[in-house]
N, C-alpha and C positions, 0 to 999 in steps of 0.2 A: 688257848683254844682257837682252832681254825674254823672259819666259816666256809663251807664248801657249797658252791652254787652249781647246780646241775640242770641240764635241759631235760625236763621230763616229757617233752613232746614226743609222741611215738614216731619212730622212723625218721628222725630229723636228718640223719646222715644220708639216708637214701634220697630224701627230698632235695638236698643240696646237690647231690651227684646228678639227679635227673634234670635239675635246672641247668647245670653246667653243660650237660649233653645237649639239651634243647637249644641253648644259646649257641653252641658250636654248630649245630645243624642249620640254625637260622642264618648264621654267618656264612656258611658254605652256600646255602641257597641264594642269598643275596648276592654273593660274589659271583656265582655261576650265572645269575640273571644279568648282572652288569656286563659280564664278558661274553654273553650269548651272541652267536652269529645268526645269519638269516635262516629262515626255515629250510627244511630239506627240499620242499617244492621249488622254492626260488633258486636255491643253489643248483639243483638238478637242471633247471631251465637254463642257467648260465653255462653249465657244463655242456649241455646239448648244443647251445649256440656256439661254444668254443669248438666243439668237434665238427659241427656242420660247416663252419667257416674257416677250416684249416688253421686253428689257433696256434699250432706249433710253429707256424711260419709267419706269425704276426710280427710286425716291427717291435711292438711292445706286447709281449706274450704274458700269459698267466702261469703261475706255479700252482697247480691244482691242489698240492699238499698244504699250501699256506691258507690262512683265513681269507674269506671273500673280501674282507675290508682292505686287504693288501693288493687286490687285483687291479690292474691298470684300467682307468676309466670308469670304475664302479663307484657310485655315490650311495651311501647308506644314510637312512634316517630312521631312528627307532627300530633298528634291526630289520628294516625292509629296504629293498633295492629301489631307489627313486630316480637314479640317473645312470645312464650308460652311454659314454662318449668314446667311440672308437673311430673317430674321424681320421681318414688318411693313414690307416694302420695295416694295409695289405691284407684285408679281408677278402677271401675267395670262397665261392660256393653259394649256397642258398640260405635265406633266412628261414629258420625252422618254425613250425606252427607253435612250438612250446613258448615262443615269445609272449603268447597270450596269458601265460601263467604269472607274469610279473605285474600283478594287479595294482601295485603302488607306483608304477613307473610314471615319471613326469617328463623326463627328457630322454630321447633316444636318437643318437646321432651316429650314423654309420656312413656318412657322405664321403665321397672321394675314395672309394674302394673298388673292388671288382666283383661285387655281388650280382647274381643273376637270378633267373626264375621269376615267379609271380610274387607280388606282395601278398603275404598270407592274410586272409580275412580275419584271423584271430587277433591281429594287431589292432583292429577296430573295437575290440572289447576292453581296451585299456582306458577306462573312463577318466583317469586322472592325467592323461598325457597332455602336456602343454606344447612340447616341441617334438616334431617328427621330421628328421632330416635324412633323406635317402638319395640325395642328389649325387650326380657324377658316378653312377654305377651302370649296371647293365640289366636292370629290372625290365621285364617284359609283361605283356598282358595288359589288363585294364586296372583302373582304380577300383577297389572294392566298392560295391554299391552301398555298403554299410558305413562308408567313411563319415557320413553325417552323424554317426553315433558318438564320435569323438568330440563332444560338445565343450570340452575344456581346452581344445586345441587352439593355439595362438599362432604357431608357425608350422607350415607344411611346405617342405622343399622336396620336389621330385624332379628337379632340373637335370636335363641331359641324361636320359635313360632311353630305353626302347619301348616305352609305354605307348599304348594305342587305345582305341575305343573312344567312347564319348565321355564327356564330363558328367558325372552323376549329379542329378538335380538335388540330391541330399547334401551337396556341398553347402547349400543355402542354410543348413542347420548349424553350421559352424560359426555361430554369432560372435564368438570371442576372437575370431581369426584376425590377425594383424598383417601377416605376410603370407601370400599364396604364390608359390613359384612353380610353374609347370612347363616352362620353356624347354625347347630342344627335345621334343618327343614327336610322336606322330598322332596326336589326338585329332579326332574328326568331329563331325556334328557341329552344333551351335553352342554358343555360350549360354548356359541355362539362365533364365530370367531370375531364378532364385538367388543369383549372385548378389542382387540388390539388398538381400537381408543382412549382408556382412557389413554393418554400419561402422565397425571398428577397423575395417581394412585400410591399411596404409600403402601396401604394395601388392599389385596384381600383375604378374608376368606370365603371359601365354604365348610369347613369341616363338617363331620357327616351329609351327605345328601345321596341321591341315584343317584348322577350324574354319568353318564357313558360315554362311547366313549373314544376317544383319546384326548390328550391335544392339543388344537389348536396351530399351529405355531405362531399365532399372539401374544401369551403370551410373546414371546421374544421381542415384540416391547415396552413393558412396562418398559422403561429404568429408571424410578424413583421408581419402586417397591422395597420395602425393606422387605415386609412380604407376603408370599404366603402360605396359609394354605388350603390343599386339602385332609387331612386325612379322612379315613373312608368313602370312596365313592366306586364307581364301575369302576374306570378309568382303561383303558387298554393301551397296546402299550408302546412306548418309551417316555421318557421325552426329549423334544427337547433340544439340546445342547445350543441353544440361551436362554432358560430359566435358565439352570444351570449357565450360564455365565452373567446373568443380573448384571450390575456393582454395584448396590446398595443393592442387595438382601442379607439379614442377617438371615432371618428365612424362612426355607423351610420345610414343613411337608407333607409327602407323604404316611405315614404308612397306612396299612389296605386298600389297593387298589388291583388291579390285574396287577400291573406293573411288578412285579417279576424280573427276571434276565435281563429284557430288559432295566433296568436302568443302564446306562453307564456313568461313570465319566471319563472325558478325561483330558489331560494335560492342556487344556485351563482353567481348574478350578484353576490353580496355582495362579491366582490373586484373587481368592475369599476368603473372610474371614467370614465364616458363624458363627453366634452366636448359631444357632441351625440347624442341618441338621438331619432330622428324616425320615428314610425310613422304619421304623418298623422292622418286623421280616423276611421280604422277603430278599432273597439274593441280594447283590449288586455286580455287575460285573465290575471290573476294567480292562481296556485294558492293557495287560501285558507290552507293550513297554513304557507305560506312567506312571505307578503307582509310580515309584521312583521319578518322577518329580513333584508330587503333594504335596504341603505343607498343612498339616492338622494343623491348628492353635490350640493352647491349649484351646481356648474358644469354639471350635467346639465340639459338643457332639451329640450322638444319643440317643434318649429317647422316650418313649411312653407317650406323653403329649397332653393336650388339652388346648386351649386358650379360655378365656371367656372375652368378652368386658363388663367391669363393670363400665365404665366411665359414 
């Protein structure tokens, strides 16, 4: 006698088939999620940038038929564009307003190209931006007044463009800023006193502009500053002793201004160890009672020099 065991549960075969189908779809969905590319909004913003800046003639160009992850200079995290580095890549044209759609962007470097036109205000909506390098291009116009909205910004490089106007006081909102390079433009007006809010600032370069007025006393609040470049402007008056005595200052360039004999070095500079102190050809007045108490280290020199940010 044979014992036959049967499954009396209703529709058991159908249940098994449905489970198999469900598992298959879950597998497909998980796989699709893993392989997903950036959103259409972000991809379209990149394509717009490519077309606006003559992408077909870049040194390292993009194949638009390929995934965004393969495009030169594009860095992705969690399927978002967080970095765009097109340094020295033969970019020509203007920066499109659609750059503001890359909301997760942290690093944007298009320095050493041939870009022109104004800096779009939309770029100041990128709240996560840490690094903005636009140096050695042909940008014109002024710095957007809303630049202070980029409160995550640590490096701002606008070196050697055709920028003009005054420095926005909102720069003082960039409290995480470590390097601010605005040299070789035609900025006018005065250095805003709000600059003293940038306590993390290590490098401040404003050389070769048309900046006038007196040096704000708040420059003396930049205790982490190691490089202060102010040469070839129209600055007048005295250099605050608090600036000369900044504890970490190694490079100080003041030549070709209208500071003249009002530049006074006092005995409190005894603790300073300048790698470069450059006052140009204007006379420097030492207080007679203190001059013998100042130590001029061997690495200190006076020279007519210019610095260029080539990183």
